[in-house]
N, C-alpha and C positions, 0 to 999 in steps of 0.2 A: 915087196918091191914096188907094187903099184902105188902104195901110199907115198913112197919117196918120189916117184915120178910126178904125182899130183902136187906135192909140195914144191918141187922144182918148177913145174909149170906155173904155179901161182906166183913165185918170186920172179921168174923170168918174164911173165906177162906183166907184172907190176912195173918192173924196170923198163920194159919196152913201152908201156903206156906213159911213164914219166918222160922218157926220151922223146916220145912222139909229141907230148904236150910242150916240152921245152923247145923243140924244133918249130912247132907251130907258132909259138909265141915269138920266136926269133924272126920267122918269116913274116908274120903279121906286122911286126915293128918295121922291118925293112920295106915291106910293101907300101906302107904309109908314105914313104919318101921316094919311092921308085917311080920312074917314068918310062914310058915306051916299052922297049923289049925287056928291060929289067923287070917291070911289073908283070909281064906275061910269064917270064921264067919263074918268078916267085909264086905266081898263081898256079902254075903247073906243078911246082914242087909241093904246094899245099895239097893238091889233089892226090899226088902220089903217096904222100905220107899216110893217108887213110888206109891204104892197102899194104904199106911197107912193113918189112921185117927189120930186125936190128941192123943188118948189114946195109940195107938200102938207106935207112935213116942216117947212119954214119956217113955214107957217101953224099947224101943231100947236105948234111952239115958241112962237109969239106967243100962242096960246091958253093954253098952260101958264103963261106969265108973267103973264097977266091973272088967273088963278085964285088 
């Protein structure tokens, strides 16, 4: 059972890393054209992504799309 858990962690971790990198790229692109409070929001989101899990990254993506 432990082997299966380790394999699952590997794939989940890889997927989470990919989502994190995609979200960072999206934020960095929007940050280039943002001004004022939008720039601050994007910068804060970038900082949150570093410690975020999958649910938080999904919430950040939804937030980015709304702005």
